[in-house]
N, C-alpha and C positions, 0 to 999 in steps of 0.2 A: 493067600493074600490074593484077592480081588476086586475090585472096584464094590462098592455098595450097590451102585445104579447108574446104567448109562444112559447119556440124552444124546438124541438122534433128531435130527430134522433140516429143512431146506434153509439156507441163508438167511437170517431176519426172525427167525421162528423163534428166536430167544434163549438158544442153548448156554451161552457164555454167562449172560446176564443172571439166566434161572438158575444156572449152577453153581456161582458162586454164594447166591442167598441158599441155596437147598444147602450147599456144605457147611454153611454157616447155621443153619437150624438143627443140621444133624451132627454138628459138633466135629467136622471132619474135613480132610484136606478137599480142593477142588482142582481138577487140569483139563485142561484143553488141549486137544491133539494138535491143533495148531502150533502153539506155544511149545508143546514137547517135541516137535518138527523143528522150530527155531532151535530151540537149546540143542537137540543132537547133532544139528548142520549148520548152526552159525550164521544161517541164511535167513532170510526174512521168505515168508509163504511164496511174496510177487516176487521175488529175485529167483526162487526156485523156479516158478512156472517161466517167467521170462528166459531164465537162462537155459535151462535144462528141460523144460515142459512137463507136462500133466503126467505122463508118465514116472518120471523121475520122482517128480513131489508125492504119487500114491506110493511109489516102494516107501519113502523115507518116513510119510504118515502109518502105511502097516507096520515098520518095523517099531516105530515109536507106539502104536498101539496095542501091537502085541507086548511089548514089554509093560506097559503101564496095566493090562491085564493081567500081567502076572505080579508084578512089583507093588502097585496101587491099589490105597484100600479108604478111597474116599469114593467124589462123584467127579466120573468121566466125562466129558462133553466130547463128543466127535466132530470131525469137521462134517459137512453136508453131504459129500461124495465119498465117504471112508465106506461105507457098506456095498458100494459099486464095485469093488473089487473083493472075489469071491474067499481069497486067503482070509482078509481083513474081516469078512462077514462071518467066515467058520471058526475064526478065533472067538470074535464077540458071540456067537452062537454056543461053543464050547465051554466057555467059560462060565455059564447057567447063570448071570445076574438079571435082574431087570431091565430090559430095555423102554425108555420112556420116549414114544413121539411128540415132538411138540409141533404143532399146526395152528398154519393159520392162512386168510384166503392171500390168492397173490397180491391182490390190492393191497393188504397190510403187511405183507414183506417188503412189496417194492417201498411203500414209505420208508418202511424201517431200514433199508442198506441204502436208501437214499440215491446218489450216485455213484455208489459201488466202487467208489476207486480203489479202495484195499482191497477188493473181492475179483480176483483174475477171472473168474469163469463170468462176472455179469457185465464187464466191461461193453460198452458201447448200448446198451439194450437192457437194461436190469430186470425192468418188466416181462420181455418177452424171454430172455433166457432162462428168469426164473421158470416159467412156464413150459419150458421146455425140459427142465432141471425136474420140476414137481412130476412132469410126464413119464420121464425115464425112471425115478428116484421113490414114487409113492409105493407102488408096486413090492418094493424090497423093503422100503420101512415097514410097510404093514404085513407084509410075512414074518416081521423080526420081532416087532413092538407087542411088551407084554401090557402096554398102559399107554393110549393115546391120549394129548390132552391139547384143546383147543385155545391158545394164548391171545385170542382175539379179546379184546376188552379187560384184559387181566395184564395187572403187573407181574412183575418178574416176582416179587414176595408173592402175589399170591399165587401164581401156577404153582412157586415153590413149597409153599405149606400144604397145597393140593398131594402134591408127589410124598410130600414127607408121610403125609395123613395115610395114604395109600400103604406105601413101604410101613408103615406101622401095623397097619390092616392085615399085610402079608407075613409078618414075621410074628403077630400075634397068634399064639395056638387056639383054635375053636373050641 
């Protein structure tokens, strides 16, 4: 068993909202890696960051993602930085499922995350932090993505429908 599709992208790209809708369209469950970490640790993501730091969070996140890649058969949304950890990135690549990169300009992402109080890596300066994260993460995302989807001016439902159509095209023999 492995996920049908993995969604990746920067904070605010729409991974969770799109993933939920995509799961409904496909008739499969949805899981978000942050929720999986919280369930496994009994702690909120921001608590892990505050009390133990990003390295501890990435370790818990990697373990949760590897477990989901082995046991979960739905739509899996990864936290924005999950693929920056080589072991997590290798696990995603080796599972062989489509990886969909959700993209939007920094101005759109900033508007979506607002003051970013629930996003520890964006605190203080969401726009500046998003720009820095984009510079760091885009090459990793681009190297792994099977499909790139611009979510600007699209609702999560529209993005989910587009992804579902592409998944159907890939699974239909020519």
